[in-house]
KOLPA-500403 format. One record per residue (C-alpha): residue number from 1; residue in three letters; z, x negated, y negated. Coordinates in steps of 0.05 Angstrom, whole numbers, plus 5000, padded with zeros to 4 digits. Example, Ala and Ser with C-alpha at 12.3 -4.5 7.8 and 13.67 -1.06 7.14 Angstrom:
+-----+---------+------+------+------+
: num : residuo :    z :    x :    y :
+-----+---------+------+------+------+
:   1 :     ALA : 5156 : 4754 : 5090 :
:   2 :     SER : 5143 : 4727 : 5021 :
+-----+---------+------+------+------+
***
This chain:
+-----+---------+------+------+------+
: num : residuo :    z :    x :    y :
+-----+---------+------+------+------+
:   1 :     MET : 5759 : 4647 : 2337 :
:   2 :     ARG : 5795 : 4595 : 2301 :
:   3 :     ASP : 5766 : 4600 : 2232 :
:   4 :     GLY : 5769 : 4669 : 2217 :
:   5 :     ILE : 5784 : 4743 : 2251 :
:   6 :     LEU : 5770 : 4813 : 2233 :
:   7 :     THR : 5834 : 4866 : 2243 :
:   8 :     GLY : 5829 : 4933 : 2264 :
:   9 :     GLU : 5829 : 4950 : 2194 :
:  10 :     GLY : 5765 : 4905 : 2178 :
:  11 :     VAL : 5800 : 4854 : 2144 :
:  12 :     VAL : 5785 : 4781 : 2151 :
:  13 :     LEU : 5843 : 4740 : 2159 :
:  14 :     ASP : 5861 : 4668 : 2164 :
:  15 :     ALA : 5872 : 4659 : 2236 :
:  16 :     ARG : 5911 : 4591 : 2239 :
:  17 :     PRO : 5958 : 4592 : 2294 :
:  18 :     ALA : 6035 : 4596 : 2268 :
:  19 :     SER : 6070 : 4534 : 2276 :
:  20 :     PHE : 6125 : 4519 : 2335 :
:  21 :     VAL : 6181 : 4520 : 2291 :
:  22 :     THR : 6161 : 4583 : 2259 :
:  23 :     ARG : 6149 : 4618 : 2329 :
:  24 :     ALA : 6213 : 4593 : 2354 :
:  25 :     LEU : 6255 : 4615 : 2299 :
:  26 :     GLY : 6220 : 4680 : 2307 :
:  27 :     ALA : 6236 : 4687 : 2380 :
:  28 :     VAL : 6305 : 4666 : 2368 :
:  29 :     ILE : 6318 : 4722 : 2318 :
:  30 :     ASP : 6281 : 4769 : 2369 :
:  31 :     LEU : 6321 : 4745 : 2430 :
:  32 :     VAL : 6387 : 4757 : 2387 :
:  33 :     ALA : 6366 : 4825 : 2370 :
:  34 :     ILE : 6351 : 4844 : 2438 :
:  35 :     GLY : 6414 : 4812 : 2466 :
:  36 :     ALA : 6458 : 4853 : 2419 :
:  37 :     VAL : 6428 : 4917 : 2440 :
:  38 :     LEU : 6433 : 4900 : 2508 :
:  39 :     LEU : 6508 : 4891 : 2502 :
:  40 :     SER : 6514 : 4947 : 2458 :
:  41 :     LEU : 6485 : 4994 : 2507 :
:  42 :     VAL : 6526 : 4958 : 2562 :
:  43 :     PHE : 6591 : 4975 : 2530 :
:  44 :     ALA : 6571 : 5039 : 2506 :
:  45 :     VAL : 6533 : 5073 : 2558 :
:  46 :     ALA : 6550 : 5034 : 2625 :
:  47 :     GLY : 6624 : 5044 : 2626 :
:  48 :     ALA : 6616 : 5121 : 2619 :
:  49 :     ALA : 6561 : 5123 : 2671 :
:  50 :     LEU : 6597 : 5081 : 2720 :
:  51 :     ASN : 6663 : 5129 : 2711 :
:  52 :     ALA : 6614 : 5184 : 2732 :
:  53 :     VAL : 6580 : 5159 : 2792 :
:  54 :     SER : 6598 : 5116 : 2852 :
:  55 :     ILE : 6607 : 5039 : 2849 :
:  56 :     ASP : 6552 : 5031 : 2892 :
:  57 :     PHE : 6504 : 5053 : 2834 :
:  58 :     ALA : 6528 : 4997 : 2787 :
:  59 :     PRO : 6475 : 4946 : 2806 :
:  60 :     ALA : 6422 : 4995 : 2797 :
:  61 :     VAL : 6450 : 5019 : 2728 :
:  62 :     TRP : 6451 : 4949 : 2707 :
:  63 :     ILE : 6380 : 4938 : 2726 :
:  64 :     VAL : 6355 : 4999 : 2690 :
:  65 :     LEU : 6391 : 4977 : 2629 :
:  66 :     THR : 6363 : 4907 : 2632 :
:  67 :     VAL : 6290 : 4930 : 2642 :
:  68 :     LEU : 6295 : 4979 : 2584 :
:  69 :     VAL : 6321 : 4926 : 2537 :
:  70 :     MET : 6285 : 4865 : 2562 :
:  71 :     VAL : 6216 : 4900 : 2577 :
:  72 :     GLY : 6218 : 4972 : 2546 :
:  73 :     ILE : 6243 : 4958 : 2477 :
:  74 :     PRO : 6197 : 4892 : 2460 :
:  75 :     THR : 6136 : 4927 : 2493 :
:  76 :     THR : 6145 : 4998 : 2451 :
:  77 :     VAL : 6164 : 4949 : 2379 :
:  78 :     GLU : 6097 : 4905 : 2392 :
:  79 :     THR : 6055 : 4962 : 2410 :
:  80 :     LEU : 6074 : 5005 : 2350 :
:  81 :     SER : 6075 : 4950 : 2296 :
:  82 :     ARG : 6008 : 4913 : 2325 :
:  83 :     GLY : 6047 : 4854 : 2342 :
:  84 :     ARG : 6102 : 4850 : 2297 :
:  85 :     SER : 6174 : 4851 : 2322 :
:  86 :     LEU : 6234 : 4835 : 2280 :
:  87 :     GLY : 6228 : 4765 : 2295 :
:  88 :     LYS : 6156 : 4760 : 2275 :
:  89 :     LEU : 6162 : 4799 : 2214 :
:  90 :     ALA : 6226 : 4749 : 2185 :
:  91 :     MET : 6182 : 4699 : 2199 :
:  92 :     GLY : 6116 : 4720 : 2168 :
:  93 :     ILE : 6075 : 4718 : 2238 :
:  94 :     ARG : 6035 : 4762 : 2282 :
:  95 :     VAL : 6013 : 4769 : 2345 :
:  96 :     VAL : 5942 : 4781 : 2359 :
:  97 :     ARG : 5893 : 4786 : 2419 :
:  98 :     ASP : 5843 : 4723 : 2426 :
:  99 :     ASP : 5790 : 4760 : 2393 :
: 100 :     GLY : 5834 : 4764 : 2334 :
: 101 :     GLY : 5846 : 4850 : 2346 :
: 102 :     PRO : 5913 : 4879 : 2343 :
: 103 :     VAL : 5949 : 4880 : 2409 :
: 104 :     ARG : 5950 : 4942 : 2454 :
: 105 :     PHE : 6004 : 4966 : 2502 :
: 106 :     ARG : 5973 : 4927 : 2559 :
: 107 :     HIS : 5982 : 4864 : 2518 :
: 108 :     ALA : 6055 : 4876 : 2494 :
: 109 :     PHE : 6069 : 4899 : 2563 :
: 110 :     ILE : 6044 : 4832 : 2601 :
: 111 :     ARG : 6080 : 4788 : 2546 :
: 112 :     ALA : 6147 : 4826 : 2545 :
: 113 :     LEU : 6143 : 4825 : 2626 :
: 114 :     VAL : 6133 : 4750 : 2635 :
: 115 :     GLY : 6180 : 4737 : 2583 :
: 116 :     VAL : 6238 : 4763 : 2625 :
: 117 :     GLY : 6224 : 4696 : 2670 :
: 118 :     GLU : 6201 : 4647 : 2619 :
: 119 :     LEU : 6250 : 4668 : 2558 :
: 120 :     TRP : 6314 : 4695 : 2591 :
: 121 :     MET : 6318 : 4668 : 2661 :
: 122 :     THR : 6301 : 4593 : 2640 :
: 123 :     PHE : 6332 : 4599 : 2571 :
: 124 :     GLY : 6260 : 4588 : 2541 :
: 125 :     SER : 6246 : 4520 : 2575 :
: 126 :     VAL : 6187 : 4546 : 2606 :
: 127 :     ALA : 6155 : 4577 : 2538 :
: 128 :     VAL : 6172 : 4512 : 2499 :
: 129 :     VAL : 6134 : 4469 : 2550 :
: 130 :     ALA : 6080 : 4515 : 2551 :
: 131 :     SER : 6073 : 4527 : 2474 :
: 132 :     LEU : 6074 : 4449 : 2457 :
: 133 :     SER : 6019 : 4439 : 2506 :
: 134 :     ASN : 5973 : 4492 : 2482 :
: 135 :     ASP : 5932 : 4482 : 2417 :
: 136 :     LYS : 5943 : 4555 : 2400 :
: 137 :     GLY : 6024 : 4548 : 2409 :
: 138 :     LYS : 6014 : 4599 : 2472 :
: 139 :     ARG : 6070 : 4613 : 2518 :
: 140 :     VAL : 6053 : 4635 : 2591 :
: 141 :     GLY : 6055 : 4705 : 2570 :
: 142 :     ASP : 6007 : 4695 : 2516 :
: 143 :     MET : 5958 : 4657 : 2568 :
: 144 :     LEU : 5961 : 4720 : 2614 :
: 145 :     ALA : 5960 : 4774 : 2562 :
: 146 :     GLY : 5900 : 4736 : 2522 :
: 147 :     THR : 5945 : 4733 : 2459 :
: 148 :     TYR : 5973 : 4685 : 2409 :
: 149 :     ALA : 6012 : 4680 : 2344 :
: 150 :     ILE : 5979 : 4676 : 2276 :
: 151 :     ARG : 6005 : 4669 : 2201 :
: 152 :     VAL : 5999 : 4724 : 2160 :
: 153 :     ARG : 6040 : 4710 : 2105 :
: 154 :     GLY : 6018 : 4657 : 2047 :
: 155 :     GLY : 5942 : 4662 : 2056 :
: 156 :     ARG : 5899 : 4672 : 1995 :
: 157 :     PRO : 5844 : 4724 : 1991 :
: 158 :     THR : 5772 : 4696 : 1988 :
: 159 :     TYR : 5717 : 4730 : 1956 :
: 160 :     ALA : 5648 : 4712 : 1945 :
: 161 :     ALA : 5593 : 4709 : 1885 :
: 162 :     ILE : 5551 : 4764 : 1905 :
: 163 :     ALA : 5479 : 4764 : 1889 :
: 164 :     MET : 5421 : 4809 : 1903 :
: 165 :     PRO : 5373 : 4774 : 1946 :
: 166 :     PRO : 5313 : 4781 : 1906 :
: 167 :     TYR : 5263 : 4815 : 1963 :
: 168 :     LEU : 5314 : 4865 : 1978 :
: 169 :     ALA : 5322 : 4891 : 1906 :
: 170 :     GLY : 5268 : 4943 : 1907 :
: 171 :     TRP : 5294 : 4972 : 1965 :
: 172 :     ALA : 5369 : 4975 : 1946 :
: 173 :     ALA : 5341 : 5010 : 1878 :
: 174 :     HIS : 5321 : 5071 : 1921 :
: 175 :     ALA : 5368 : 5071 : 1970 :
: 176 :     ASP : 5415 : 5126 : 1976 :
: 177 :     MET : 5484 : 5090 : 1984 :
: 178 :     ARG : 5551 : 5126 : 1985 :
: 179 :     ARG : 5617 : 5098 : 1963 :
: 180 :     LEU : 5644 : 5047 : 2012 :
: 181 :     PRO : 5712 : 5054 : 2037 :
: 182 :     ASP : 5758 : 5004 : 2002 :
: 183 :     GLY : 5779 : 4966 : 2064 :
: 184 :     LEU : 5705 : 4962 : 2091 :
: 185 :     ALA : 5682 : 4935 : 2023 :
: 186 :     LEU : 5743 : 4885 : 2024 :
: 187 :     ALA : 5725 : 4862 : 2091 :
: 188 :     VAL : 5650 : 4847 : 2068 :
: 189 :     ARG : 5672 : 4808 : 2012 :
: 190 :     GLN : 5718 : 4765 : 2052 :
: 191 :     PHE : 5671 : 4756 : 2107 :
: 192 :     LEU : 5619 : 4730 : 2057 :
: 193 :     GLY : 5661 : 4686 : 2019 :
: 194 :     ARG : 5689 : 4655 : 2088 :
: 195 :     ALA : 5625 : 4653 : 2124 :
: 196 :     ALA : 5594 : 4579 : 2108 :
: 197 :     GLY : 5663 : 4557 : 2147 :
: 198 :     LEU : 5658 : 4604 : 2206 :
: 199 :     ASN : 5639 : 4582 : 2275 :
: 200 :     PRO : 5561 : 4598 : 2280 :
: 201 :     ALA : 5569 : 4645 : 2339 :
: 202 :     SER : 5630 : 4679 : 2303 :
: 203 :     ARG : 5592 : 4686 : 2242 :
: 204 :     VAL : 5532 : 4722 : 2274 :
: 205 :     ARG : 5579 : 4770 : 2309 :
: 206 :     VAL : 5626 : 4786 : 2252 :
: 207 :     GLY : 5566 : 4798 : 2206 :
: 208 :     GLN : 5524 : 4842 : 2250 :
: 209 :     ASP : 5586 : 4881 : 2260 :
: 210 :     LEU : 5600 : 4895 : 2190 :
: 211 :     ALA : 5529 : 4906 : 2181 :
: 212 :     GLY : 5532 : 4964 : 2227 :
: 213 :     ARG : 5588 : 4998 : 2195 :
: 214 :     ILE : 5557 : 4983 : 2126 :
: 215 :     GLU : 5493 : 5022 : 2151 :
: 216 :     ARG : 5527 : 5092 : 2157 :
: 217 :     PHE : 5535 : 5095 : 2086 :
: 218 :     VAL : 5466 : 5078 : 2070 :
: 219 :     ALA : 5398 : 5112 : 2077 :
: 220 :     PRO : 5341 : 5090 : 2090 :
: 221 :     GLY : 5368 : 5024 : 2125 :
: 222 :     PRO : 5345 : 4954 : 2103 :
: 223 :     PRO : 5272 : 4934 : 2120 :
: 224 :     PRO : 5268 : 4912 : 2198 :
: 225 :     GLY : 5286 : 4842 : 2214 :
: 226 :     THR : 5329 : 4836 : 2148 :
: 227 :     PRO : 5388 : 4788 : 2165 :
: 228 :     ALA : 5456 : 4819 : 2166 :
: 229 :     GLU : 5485 : 4772 : 2112 :
: 230 :     ASP : 5426 : 4788 : 2064 :
: 231 :     PHE : 5436 : 4859 : 2076 :
: 232 :     LEU : 5513 : 4858 : 2056 :
: 233 :     CYS : 5496 : 4822 : 1994 :
: 234 :     ALA : 5443 : 4870 : 1974 :
: 235 :     VAL : 5494 : 4936 : 1987 :
: 236 :     LEU : 5549 : 4901 : 1954 :
: 237 :     ALA : 5507 : 4881 : 1894 :
: 238 :     GLU : 5478 : 4945 : 1887 :
: 239 :     ARG : 5539 : 4982 : 1891 :
: 240 :     ARG : 5570 : 4936 : 1837 :
: 241 :     SER : 5511 : 4953 : 1791 :
: 242 :     ARG : 5519 : 5026 : 1800 :
: 243 :     ASP : 5597 : 5024 : 1796 :
: 244 :     TRP : 5579 : 4990 : 1729 :
: 245 :     VAL : 5530 : 5033 : 1701 :
: 246 :     SER : 5577 : 5093 : 1722 :
: 247 :     ALA : 5633 : 5062 : 1683 :
: 248 :     GLN : 5591 : 5051 : 1630 :
: 249 :     ARG : 5570 : 5122 : 1621 :
: 250 :     GLY : 5639 : 5149 : 1626 :
: 251 :     ARG : 5669 : 5100 : 1574 :
: 252 :     GLU : 5611 : 5134 : 1529 :
: 253 :     LEU : 5622 : 5202 : 1550 :
: 254 :     ALA : 5701 : 5185 : 1528 :
: 255 :     ARG : 5682 : 5158 : 1461 :
: 256 :     GLU : 5640 : 5218 : 1446 :
: 257 :     GLN : 5695 : 5270 : 1470 :
: 258 :     GLY : 5741 : 5229 : 1425 :
: 259 :     GLU : 5698 : 5233 : 1367 :
: 260 :     MET : 5697 : 5309 : 1376 :
: 261 :     LEU : 5764 : 5317 : 1379 :
: 262 :     HIS : 5772 : 5284 : 1309 :
: 263 :     ARG : 5736 : 5344 : 1280 :
: 264 :     LEU : 5748 : 5415 : 1273 :
: 265 :     PRO : 5706 : 5466 : 1310 :
: 266 :     TYR : 5634 : 5471 : 1282 :
: 267 :     SER : 5639 : 5405 : 1250 :
: 268 :     VAL : 5681 : 5428 : 1191 :
: 269 :     PRO : 5712 : 5363 : 1164 :
: 270 :     ASP : 5779 : 5355 : 1187 :
: 271 :     PRO : 5824 : 5364 : 1121 :
: 272 :     ARG : 5870 : 5310 : 1137 :
: 273 :     HIS : 5822 : 5257 : 1138 :
+-----+---------+------+------+------+
***
């Protein structure tokens, strides 16, 4: 989905792939960091371990350290950070699945495992060739894992002008609507703002997914056959209207209480006024 994606937090983001230069700089930062960790472990741990065991086990110790640093650490970092290693964080990019969701352990593990060959053993030449020949800048590890890197810095949120569909006004006025979680409400607003520019299939899929989430906070549901986007507009418009009424009541109550505070008990005039 190139036009827009929906993250695990339910927020629609700009899904433009990160540039080759940005990805390359992020990869260099990661490789330098991993290399530094590897060398530190070699000097701090390997020497002590080799003094305690037979020299015949030296290759095994080296292999364990290499696998731990080149595969274990990148996999753990990308899994826990949802695709943002040190280099990617510094360059403002993130690795996501092809469908726009956050990467899981499987994706991070495949990327790290393949990276041993295409990044370390070939000095990054295989990754460069693959990335330059792919329209999303994928390296071999991304192709096998079903992931790619996107920019997450510099985008501007897009909000739609929400209007109540006239034929849903009566239903919305009498429906019981609980307060929507902030993340979900934001996701709906951003989706409606970007809907016209999305791929038709993606637009339908994301709209239906959001409508399904919103229905859990609304009773009764919309009339049968209501388009997902109309339903979303109706809910946001009605919630906005109710929030405004509630805010007005709160201000009026605060005004009345403020006036009471300027009087002594039983409405006796305050002698200071």
